[in-house]
Each structure stands twice: as structure tokens, then as C-alpha cells.
N, C-alpha and C positions, 0 to 999 in steps of 0.2 A: 793043857796047856792053851786049845780053841774055848772048854769051859770055861778060861781062868779074862780070856780074852773077851771074853761077850757079857759076865759077867762083870768086871772092869768099866765094859760100856753102859753098858744096861745104869747100873750104879750112876754115874759119870751122865747121863743124859732123866739120870732125877737129878741130880743133884744143881744142875743150871738152871733149873725154872726154878730151885727150891729158894734161890738168892734173892729173889725179884717176885710169886706171888705161890711161894710154895708146892713143896708135891705131891699129886692127889689120885689116886690111885683108879681110873674109870667108870665106877660104882658110885662112886664117893662124892660127897659137894663140894660147892665149893669155896673157899673160906676166903674169897679174895673179897674184899667191900664195896657194898654198892659204888662211893668217890670214887674208889681206887679205878673201878673201871671207867664210868660217867670220864674220869679225869684223860683213861689214856684213849679217848675214843678224839678229843679235842684239839684240834693242834697246838702248835706250840706257841708264847705265848708271843709276842711280837713286842723291843721293847725302844724308844726312842719314838721321833716322831712321825705320827700315818704319813706313807708319800703324800705329795704335794702342796705340802704344809711346808715354810721356809720358817727357817731359827733364826736363821744364820746370817750375818750383815755383815761382818766384817772381809772379807775380802774386797765388796767397791767398795766401803767408805778405804779402804789399806790407798785401795788405787785412784781413791777421787774428792779424798778428805783436802791434799795439796792445795787443791788444786782453788779451796773454796774459802772467800776470803772474810773475816768482818772488817766495816766502816765505819767508825767513827767523824762524823762531820759534823762544824759546828756554823752557828749562826748568832748575825748579830743583830742582837735590840736596842735601843735607843732608849734609857730611864734619866730622866729630867728632873735634875737637880732642886733638894727645897730646901728656902731656906728657912729659917724659924723665926714668925714675930719674937716668941719674946721662951726665955728671959733674954735677951740682948749677946750679942755677939761677946768671944771674951775681944782682953787686948791681948796683943799676942806677945806683950815685954812683962807681963804678969807669965811670976815663979808659976806657977801653978798650973800654967798653961806650959809651959818647955820641959814642967816632968814629966807628963801625964802623955804631951803626944809621944815617949821614946817607948811609953807602951806598943799604940796604937797601932790595924793598921793603916795604910800606904794612902793619898788619896784617892775619893770615886772619881769611876767617868763616870759621866756617861752615858759608858751604854757596857752593856756587862753582854759577853756570850755565853747562848742556851747551844745546847748538842741535840743533837737523834745520833742510832745506832743503826744499821741496820748490817743486813748479808749480798756477799758477794761470788762473782767466778767468772773466774778469769778463760774468756773462749779465743782464747790464740798466745802463742805463744813471749810474741813484742806486748804486751803489761793491754789487752783491752779487756774491760772487767762490761759485764751486764747487770746491773741492780736495777733496784726499786726507783720511780723518780722521783716518790715522796718523800725518800733516807737525805736526799741530793740534793731537794727545789732550794733552792735562794742558801745555800752555803757557798762562803766566805772561805773553808783550807777543808779542807778531806783527808781522812791519814786512810791508808791499806792495811792492815795487818798480816803476813802471812801465816802460817803455820809452824814454819822451820825460823823463828822472830825476826823475818825482817819488813822494816816495815816503811811507807813509803807516802814520801804526799801525790794524789790525783792529782789531773784535773779533769774539770769535765768537758769531757766531746761535743754533747746535749741531748737536753731530758725532752720528751716527746710525755707530756699530760695525756695528751685521754686517753691513752696508751697506756701507761705511766708505766712509760720503762728506760732508761737511763744511760746511758755508756760513757764510761772515762778509764782513761788512759794513765797507767804510772810507767816510770822506765827504766825497765827494768826489760833480758834476754830472757832464752833458751828458761820461759818460765812455766809452771808444768797445765796442763790443758784439761776441761773436760770434753766429754763425746759427747755429742748433741745427733739426740734419738729424732722419732717417729714418736709425735701424739700419735697421730691417725693408727696407731700399732697399738697402742693400748688399754685397751677392754673395761668394764666397770668390772668390778668383783676384782685386779688386779691388786699386787703389794702395791704402792709407791714409795720410796725413801730420800729422804728431808735433809741432809746436814744445815746446819747455820749459824747463831752466834746471839743463841737466844739471854738481855739484858750480859751481854755480852760476851760472852760464855762459849770460846770459840772453838767450832768442828764443836759440835754437841746434831746429835740424831737419831731419828725421832720416826718411826713406820707405821704407815696407817692400809690401808686400800684405796686406791681408788668408790670413793660412790657415782657419782655420775662426769660426764660428758656436757659440752656449749651449755654451761649456766650462767643466764644472764644475769648479769647485776646490775640494775645502768646508772648506779648511780657512784656506781667505780669504773667501768669501764665500757667499751664501745662491742668488746671484745670478748667473744662466749670464751664460760672457763674451764678448768680440772677441777672439778671437786671433790675433795679426798677427806681423810677423818683422821688423819695425822694433827699431835697437836704443837701448831705452834703461838710463837709465843713474841716479845717485843720482840724486835732487832732479828728474827728471822728475817723480816719481810727485806725481797730482793735473794736470793737464795736462791742452791735449785732441787727440781726432783726430780728423780730416776728413777725409771724402773730397773725391774733384776739383769738388766745383763750391762747397766754401769752407764747405759745414754743418760740425756736426761734431759727429756722431755717435758717441759714449763720449769716458770721461773714462780716462786712462788707471793703471794698474795701478802698487805700488810693483813692480820690476827684483825678479824672486826667481833667484839664485842656484842653487840646487840646476834651476832651466829655465831652462841660460843658451841665446841664443839662440832664446827663446820671450818675448812679451809680453805683455800680454791689458791691452782695457776694460773698463770699466763702460757697456752700456750707455746713451746719455744721458740713451735715454725714462726708461728707473727713479732712472740720479740726479736727474732733477729735478724727477721727483717727488716722490721722496727728498727734495730738496733742497725741495720748494714748502711741503710739512708744518715742514720745522725755520720756514720763517720765519715761517707760523701760528703751531706753538707752540711752538718752542723743540726737539722730540724731536722720535721716530720710535714709536710702538710694532706689533708684531709680533707678531701668531699666531704660537701652538706647538701642536704636533698630540702629540711630545714622543712621538718617532719615530726611527727610522734603517729609507730603503728601500738600498737597490741596484736596478741595471736588470733587469728578467726578460730572459734571455736566450733564441732560440728552444727547445734541448732546455727551460727550464727552465719558461717556455708550454710547453710537451711535457705536460709529469709531471705539472702545476696542473689541468691537462688545458686549457688557453685556447686555443682557435684561430690564432690569435694572437701575439706577444710581443708586445701593452702592460700600462700600466697601472705602475704601483713596489709595487716586491716587499719585505715591509715583513720584516727581516735582524732589528728583535731592540727592544724594546720599554721606552719608562720603565713599570719598573710603577708609578711612583709618578706619571703624570703621565697626561694626558687620556685619548688609545689606550688609554686602562689601563683609565678608568676605565668605557671603553664599551665595555668590550669583546673590543676590537682584539688580536690577536696575534700575535706571527712565522710569517712564512709564507700572510699577507693579501697580495693584489698591491691595492691604491687601483686605481676603474677609475674613478672619478669624488668630486669635489669639488662640495655643492654645483650650478648645472650648468655644472659645466669637465669635460668631460673629461681626465685625465687620460693621457698619450699612453707618457710614456714619464718616469725617473727626478727627469732634471732640473727637470721640472716643477713638481713638486707642493712640493718645500719653499718654490717662490717666489707661486704659490697661495695657500700656507698664512699666509708672511711679512707677504699683503699685504693680511691682512684680523688686522679689529682683538679683539685678546682680551676671551674671556667671553662673542665671537661662539657661535653652534650650529650648526655647519658636517651638515649632511646628506653622510655616506660611503659611497658607494656599493663595493662589495670582493667577493676572490673568496674563495671559501674553497668546501674539496672536491665543486671542478667543481660550482657555482652562487652565485648571487651573492648579495652578503646586506646586509641599510643597518643604519645606527649612528650616530647625532648627539651627533656632541663637541662638550663650551663648550671653545675655545680655550684659551687655559691663555697666559703670557707669552714672549717668549726674550730668555731676560741676553743672558750670554754666551757658551749655546752657539748654535750653530745648528742646523738644519735642513738636513739634509749626506746625503748621494748616500754608499755606500760606495762601497769599490772594484770595479770592472769583475771581472764571474763569470770566471773556469776555468775553461772543457766538458774533463770526462775523458774518457780514452774504453778502448779494448781489454779486456781478458782481466788483473786478478791478484788476489791475497790480499791478505786484512790479519789481522795480526797485533793486537788488541783485548786491552783489559784493562774492568769493571768501573769508574768510582772511587773513591779512599773518601772516607769521609766528609768528612770534612778537604781533600781535595782539591773535592768540591762546595761545601765551605763557600765558599772561594775563591771557583767558581769561581759563586756564585750559584745554580745550580741544585740537585736535584730530584733529581735522579741524574745518568749519560752516559757515554759507554765515552772509554777516553782510546788514541790511534791511536799503537802503539807501532813500529810499521815491515810493512813488504808484504814480501810472498814473491816480484813479480813486479814490473815495470816501474808500480807503480803511486804513483812522484813522479812521473811525466805528473797523476795529477788531479790535480794541485794540495792534495792532502793530502799535511799533510804528519808528525813524528812531532812528538808536543805536543797535535795539534788533537786536541782533548773532540770528538766527535758526541752530540748530546742530540735530532737530531729525523729523521727517516726520509722521507719523501714527508708532511710535516708532519704525523704521526702519534710524540706521545716518546717515546724508548727509556732508559731506569734503566741500564741494564743489560746486558753483551753476550750475554748469553741473548736477549735480549727484538733487542735488535739488528739479532741470526743468524737471527729471524724475520724479522721486517719485509723484510727481503734477499730470505728464502727466497717470501715473498707475491710481492717487487717482480718487473719484468717487466726488458726489459734494457735499462734506464737508472731511475735515482733521484733524488731530490733529497734532500740531506745539508744542516741546519742545523749548522757548525763554531766552536767558537769558537775563538778564535790571539787572543794578546796581550790575552785578555780582550774582543772583539773578534767581535759575532758576523757571519755572514760565510754565505748559501748557495751553495751546490756542489753538480754534477749529472752523475753518473759513472755508466759501465753496464760488466757484466755482474759484479756484485761475488761475488767470494765470501773468507768465512771459515774462520780458520784456528781 
């Protein structure tokens, strides 16, 4: 009996592995194929998305979609009535006139309606809505559509063109609202989700990543923007940008055909701050310094004697503006405004704009390798935005310049007391960014009135100089090395 049990146990031990790889004797060679052995050594294949990759935004859209609305704004434009001189107008009693009039449309008006479409989102249950100022600016009638099919006529509480923010109000209560988040907590590379109405197609969802933060587009707004690679189209402007937590971190800006593939949003904390002022006062007053600024590059910082590239470099000053009246001039580097250190040029426009006109601002600036102070009585920002200039291009390499002094007529047109006109170079000067037709008015922040003074200043300078050039009427600083002049 024991022998039989032992035999059965041995037979079972052989049959069990035989079901998978075969039963072999200890002296026999393995019959398992090499690929089977390799496969058994690898970890099991995992199906589905890798950890950290988000592919489902359904809950975010379900929770926030009802608070995103579609906006239709009607604008009235006047059209002149034209009367044909020939052929002469028919008489009203002619039978053919009366016959064909029954098939003609109604009498034309001297005004016709044009419309614009956009998006917005509800920020309070009693009907306050944030949107894009350009969507509703100049509108005679604003219509708001909710996802549940309800439509309302909206009143415009206020519009702030410099920030591109508008606040609307509809007569309803108990409305769904979005959750307001913190833009500073968002990180470059994280996902962002937008809900809008492209071409009037309400509650359209698109997703992408945050490409950059603090992107300044001077022609659009003084506020540094959140840049994304979301696909935004006409009608999306004014909609919300969400983070993955379902909170709004930005308000979508208008799509720009010139920047195809790139989208932007105003940080929601700035948009809400503007909206609150519109709600309380119906308008927003922005301070104005009256300067144009650009970034301080490493070469520029070295040429000015700064230890590191900080501050906002003044490239031009409005001669009748607040800064000029307080003694600020081109070439000054603004380091602090009141108690706010200015670390880069993008920061200054927003710091100034957040202050009310008539405020006395204490400005600390760098000039002639030392710090100075001034008190500026801020003016009021109108249609002109306090903007940052174009990025500075750095010149390098040895090259020569051929210049001439400006004529009196050229000085008058340029609005300069003097200067020299760059005509051409004798070497690779094109890579310096100095182009034929540029007017050079300062070298290392010292004025040059003619070609002789330019030669003198360049001879005194070392291998790197900062030039203030005027191109197409716009001043900007540039840096070059190893100038020679003929």
C-alpha cells in the first residue's frame, strides 16, 4: 500500500510540470524553447496608460461644464444709404413696381447688426460672469446661453481694456460656479484643460500642457500670461483654464493667428482682482510711469556696471510723462518701486498698473554705476500700455561701421537733438543686430550728437559697449563688442 502511494506521488510530480514545460529526467537536456525561458524571466506586461499620464477629464468637465457659458454680443454699425443716379427711380404708381414689391425684402435700414461670440464662466451664484473685454466691448446687446438651455440678457458691469477683462451680470440666482484656484501653484509641464465655445459650439473641451508662465505680450496686455499649447479658436476667448484639480487658474485670451499653436491665459488672481474693482466701481484706474522698458541681459548688466542682470532697463521716456518730470531718462535701470524689488522687466508694468493714478511712487534706479532715488507722481494709463520692449540681441566679433551725422531734417523727424545714422558695415556687423538705417544716439549711456562724438566714445570704451539705437521710431538698447569706425 505504501509502495502504491509512493508511486502515485512520483507520477503526480512528473505530470504537473509536464502540463507546462514537459517532464524530463535529471540527465536529459531541457526541451524548453529559449524564447519561452526568456519570456518567463520578464515581468508581466501592464496594459493601460503609464503612471502619471492623465487620459480622463470627464469628472472635471462634468463638475465645471455647467458654469461655462456661451456669449453672443451684437454690435450696431451704420451703413450709408446710396441712391442711384441712373437709371431714374421708378414711379410708385407703376404696376410693375407694385407687383415686384411683394416679393422684395423690407426696407433697408441705415444700420446693420454685427456680432461677436465668446465664452465666459460664472464666478458667483447670483450671476456675475468673467469674460474677455474684446468680446463685449461696444456691444449693444449681450446674450448668455447656459448648458441647461436657459438664455439671459446680460448687462455689462464694467470693461477694463488694458487688462482685457470684462464683468457681466445676469438676473438669476442659485447658478453653478467654478472654483477659483492659485496660478502660482501651477507648474510648467502640467496639464491644463479649457472649456469654451469655438465657433459657437458650446461646452467644447480641449487639453494641453502649460508651456510657460509669465509670458509678456506687450501689444495685448500689461499682465504676464500663462502660455499653453491648447487649441483655442474664435469663440473660446474668455473661457476658463483649469488645472487637474478642477480649479480655474486662468482666463483664456484671444487666439492669435500669428502665434499658431500657442495659446495664453490671464492668471485668474489678476482677472478676479480686476473683476472685483469693476464690480465695486464699474471701472479700474491704472497708474502710468511713462517709460518703455526692456530686459537687462548679462552683457548689458556688465556694460552698466551691475553685478547681475536685474531690474528694468528704460529704453525710452515720454518727454511729457511722469517719469520725465521726475528726472528719469533712457539708460536708467529701475531696481525698486516702493517696497517691491524689480527683478525683471516683466514685473514693472504690473506693479505700476496696480497703483492708482496720482500716487507718489518711490523709484530706486541705477545710473552711472550707482543707485539713485526719485519720487514719481504716477499718471493715468489710457489706451497706451506700459509695455516691455523686444528682447535684446547681443553682438559679437570684430567689425567696422560706416556712419554719418544726422541732418537737421532727420533730427527733427527722429525727435533727437543729434545722433548718427548707421549706413553699412565693412565686416560681419549684421550679426550685431544693428541694421542700416538705425540711428545711434547713446554709447554706454552717454549722448552722441555726431559721428565724431561716436568715434570718441567708442575709442574710450573697452571691448563691450551698450548702444541706444532708434529703429522705425522705436528706441532700444543693444550691446556690441570690438567696434571699429571708419
